[in-house]
N, C-alpha and C positions, 0 to 999 in steps of 0.2 A: 476954619481949621485946615490946616495943611496935611497932606496925606501922610508924613513921618510922626506928626502930632497923634494923629489917629492911632496909628501902629504902635506908637509907644503908650499910649493909654490902654491900649487891649493887652499888651503886654505885662504892663504894671499890674494888671488882675491875677497873675500868677502868682503875687502874694497870699491871694487867699485859698490857695491850695485846691485841692481834689475834695469837694463836699458832695458826695452823693445825695441826690433827694431831687423830687420834682416841683417842690413848693414855690421855687423862686421862678422856675421857668413859667408855671401856672400864672403866677403874678404878671409877670413880663407879658403872657401873652393875652391875658385880660385887658392890660394896658395898651396892648398894639392892636386890640380889636379882633382877636383870636386867627389871626393869618392861618395857623396850622388847620383851621376847617376849611381852607379855601385851596388846598393843594391836592392833588392825585399823588399819593406818595407811595413808595417801596421803601421798606426799612430791613436794613442787613446789619446783624450782629454775627460775632463768633471772635474765635482766638486770633486765626491765621487766616488770609486769602479774601477778607472783606473787600480791599481795594481793588484787587484783579477782578472779583466777580463783579464789583459794581462797574468798572470799567468794560468789561465783556457786555454786560447788560444795556449798559449806556448806547455801546456801538450797535448793539442788536435793535434798538428802539430809533436810534437816529438814522439808520440805513433804510426803515421802513417810514421815513419823513416824518419823525416825531422831535419836537425840541423838550430837550431834557436836561433838568438841574441836578447839579450833582453836590452833596456835601461830604467833605472827606478830610482826613488828618493823618498825619501831619502833612505840611505842604513841603515839596522838595526844593522849589525855585524861588516862589514869590509866596508872600502870605495870602494873595487873593484867589491862589489856585484852590482855597478850601471852599470857596462858594463860586462855582461854574454854570456855565451854559452852554450845552453841546460842546463842552471840553475846553471852553475859553473862560479864563477867569475873570471876574467883575472887574471893571475899572478902579483906578485910583479914586477917581471923582465919586463913582459909587459907593466905594468904602466910606470915603469922608461923609457922605450924606447919611450912611447908615450909623455911624459912630456918633453922629450929631443927633441923631433921632433917638439912640439907645442912651447915650451919658447920660441925660437928666433924668431918664427913668431909673437908672441904675442907682444915682444918688439918691432918689426917692424910696427904693427898695432897701438900700442900706439902713434906711432909720426905721425899718420893720422889724419885726421879730424874727424875720426870716434872715435877715443881714445881708451884706454885699453879696452879688453874683460872683462866679468864679469866672476864669477866662472862657472858659469852654464856655458857659452858659452864655456869655455875651456873644460870642460868636454864633452859637446855636439860634439864638434870639435873633440877630443881624439876618442870618439865613433865612428864617421862616418869613421875616418881614419882606426880604427882596423876593425871593420867589413867589411870594403871594401877591406881589405888586406887577409880575411877569405873564405874560400869556403863554406859559407852559402847559406842556400835555401831560407831562410826568416828573416827579423828583424823586432822585434816589439818594437816600439817608444812611451814612455809615455811623453807627455808633461809636462814642469813643471809649468807654469802658463799661465793659458788662452789658446790661440792657435794661434790666428792671427799674434802677435809678438813674440810667443815663439821661443825659438833658434833651436828646432826640426821643424819648419815649413818650414825649407828648403828642407825638404825631399819630394820625389816623389813617394808615396805610390801605391800600388795596391788596397788598401782599405783604408777608415778611419773609425772611430768609435768615437760615443760620447756617454758616459755612463749616464750622468745626469747632470742638472744644479742646482745651489745652490748659496746661497747669500755668497760668501767666497772671499776674496782678493777683497774687494769692494773698497779699495782707490786704486787700480791699474785698475781693471776690470769694474768697475761700480756699482752702489748700486740697479740696478733693475734686474730682470730676463732677461728682453729683451736686456740690455747691455752688460749682461755677455754671455747670448746667442748669440750674435753677435761675442763676441771675441772667443768663441768656435767654432762656424762655421766657423773661419777662415781657419781651417784643411781642409775644403770641397776643393776638387779640382776637375777641370773640367772632367767631363765624368767617374769619379771615385767613384765607389759604396760606399755608405755610410752605415753605422749599426748603429742604434740608439735606445735607452732604454729612452731617455728623458721623462719625465712624466708631466711636469709643462707646462700646455696648452700655455703660453705666450711664453715660450722659445721654446717649439715645433713649433709653428708658424713661429718664427724666423729662426729656423732651415731648414723648411722645404721650405721655400721661398728662402734661401740661395742654398739649393740643388738645386729646380728648375733652378734657375738662373745660375747654373754652369752646367746642363744637368747632374747630379750627380743622379743615381738610388738610391732610400733609401729604406731600410728594417726597419721598425718601429715595436719596441716591442709593443704588444697588436693590432696591426693591420695586419702586413705580417707575424708575427711569435708569439707566444703565450707559456708561459710556466704557468703551473698549480701545485702549490705546493702540497703534501700530508699533511694534517692538523695534522696527527697523530705524535706524537715525536719519532723521531729514534736517540739511543745514539750514532750511528755511524754519523750522522749527517741530512742532507736534501733529502728528495725523490721528483723528479716533473717529470710531463710528458711535453715533448716538440714536438710542431707541426710548421711546415713550410712546405708548399707544395714544393714537393711531399712528405715529410718526416712526420713521426709520431714516436717518440722514447718514448715509457713509461718507468716508474719506473726509471729514471735515478737517480745515487746517487752521492752525493757530501759531502764531510766531512766537509767542510767549513759552519758554521752555520749561520743561519739567511734570512729570505725570501729576503733580499737585494742581498743575495749570489745567492740564485736561478735566479735572474734576471740577475747579473754579468755572471752567467754559461751559461743561454741562450742567453746573448747577445754575448759571445766568440763562443758558437757553432753556430750561425746564421751567424758570421764573417767566421769562419771557412768553412762553405758551401758554402759561396759566394766565398773565395779562391777557395775552391775546382771547383766551377763552371767555374772559370775563368783561371783555370791551370790545366784543364784535369785530375784532381785529383778524384778518387775513394774513397769516405769517407766508412768506415768499421764501422758498428755498435757496434761491440764488441770492437775495439780500441777506439771508441768514449765512450764507458761507462768507459773503463779503465783510459782515460786521465782525464774524469772529476772526477772520484772518487779519483785518485792518487793527485790531485792539493791540495797545500797548499800555504796559503800565510802568513808570519811571522807578528805578531803583529795586527792581525785582529780577534778579539773574540778568541785570544789563550789562553788555559788554560797551565799555568806555571807550577801550582802545584794544586794537587786534592784533599788534606785534610792538612789545609783548601783551598777550592776552591781558586784560586788566577789566576786571567783572566786581561790579557793586550788587550787594544784596541784604536786605533788610531783614536777615534772620536773627532775631533778638530772644527768641525762646527754642526750647526743646525741638518743637515740631518745625518750626522754622530751620533749625539748623539741620535736622534731620532730611529735609526736602533739600536743602542746599546740597549736603553733601552726596545725596542722590542724583541729583542733576549734575554735578560736576563729574561723578563717577560715569554717568551715562553718557555725556559729550566729550568730557576729556578725560578717558580712561587711562592715557598715556602719559599725561603731563604732572610733573611734579607740582604740588598745589602748596602756595605759600600764603598766609592769612595776615592782615592787619586788621586788628579787631579793636572795637570800644563799645562799651555797654554803658546803661543806667544803674545807678546804684542801688534801686528797688528792685532789680531784676535778679532771679535765682541762678546762682550760677553752679549749684550742686549737678544739674542734669547736664547743663550745657557744655561745662568744661571736660569733662572726659571725652566728648564727643569731638571737640575740637582737638584734643591731644593726641588722640587715635588716628583720626583722619587728615592732617596737614602736615606737610614736609618740615615747615617752620612755621613760628606764629610770633609775629611783633604786636605787642599790646599798647595800644595809645590811648590818649583821651581827647577832648576837645571842648570850646567853650561852653559850657552850658551848666546852669546850677545842679541838676541831677545826674553829671556826668560820672561815672567811676572814675578814680586815678589810674593812670597806667600801671603804677607799681603795684596796686591793689589785685587789679587782674591778673598781673605776673606772679602775683604770689599764690594766687589760687590754682595756677597751672603746674602740672608735672612734666611737661613737654620737654624732652631733652634738648630741643632747639628753641628755644625761647628767648625773648628779649622785649624790653619795653623802651618807647620812646615818648617823651611828653609832647613833642611836637608831630601832629599827624601827617602835616606836609612833609616834614623832613624824612619821616618814615616812609611815605611812599616814594620819595626820590632816592632814597638808598636802595630801596627794594628793585625799584625799576632799572636802577643803575647797576645792581647785581646780578640778578637772574639769567639764564640762558633763556633767550625768547623763543627758540626753537622747541625747547622741551620742558619750560616752565610756566607758570602764570601766576597772577598775583590776584586774589579775592579779597576785596575789603568788605567787611559785614559788621553787623552788629545793629546796634540803634538806627531807627530811620532818621532821628534827628542827626545823627553822625552822618548818615549816607547821604543827607540833604545837603549839608557842608561839602562834603566830597564832591558831589555832583555840580555843585553851584561853581565851583573852583577848578573843577579838572580842565577845563578848555584852556584857562588862563596859565595852568602849570605843567600839567601833564602832556599836553601837545608840545610845548617848547623842549621839554626835557627828554621826549623820545626822537626829537629831529636828528 
């Protein structure tokens, strides 16, 4: 089997849609010899911030000389990124071997009462098999959707993490904070420590009740550990002080911008300290500073071009858009902010569109080649912005806006679906750099 054939076969699984449940994963794990039982795992759920928190945590572990596997979604440049070790994606050859192992099992599973596994289930099973066959110290898992019935929830973790709760994927997870919190809380395991930065009151109540019922010790941001940001603007990023008895770490620097990234860094640091405590690891403050400072996560307030400023950010729900707007106002208070935006059909526009209409000088709605992508004119119709346009070709939209704006006083923010951001990021070196020369 060739690499392109392996990726095509995985991609064909999207026809089976999203089917929450653990039965197919349990069947696959049994056939694979239960690789999930041979991995020292950390499990992360939440509406926003999972990827950034994972990246901070990975770097904290790596600088302390541990090998760390990570399972993330979606990818931004190449599919292999989803299964990585110390930030390095698995090779094409390894990907082919995994598909050759999983494919006949999927064909057998399809004949059972459980039916065919989905794309995400296949990728998750591949990751479990790959990581179990490596000599890794830790593996960090990012849930794909929810938590309770997410494919990753067969994991047996040493720590669980919940970043926050927002109203996203409401057609599957429920349309209230309480319902969505219950789904995220499904990753909490008996006697396994939980580290949380959930801020929404109703959601936090659900999380705490679940943790108590599972006898899971909980560390909560704002109660058991704190992060206090420096209000001054630093061109390198953000500076904050972290406190969690018996530790106090002043003037920690991160290059990822936004107060939400300070919270993600603090959540990762508290998780790291919890893992240290449970595994007889001595944390080193110099290494902690280094690990936090070196952390990046593509597609999260990432500056692609500096003149004119072109920024990409995967803000695809209300909470993400609010964080984006706050960060723009913090770092670019005097710039006119022009938005190029695309989103998925299954995302709610009720809460997002008024925020976009209010906070951007101009909005260009666009679309991209993906079966779940919303049409540009559909997004346009939802907006009440006085200076709105739609352009079906996103590359043309970017070209036109770069040619139009005043590079000294305006900026372009490209935002929305992470799948859209992925396509933009893959192509910007070939297109954007040539256009601004």
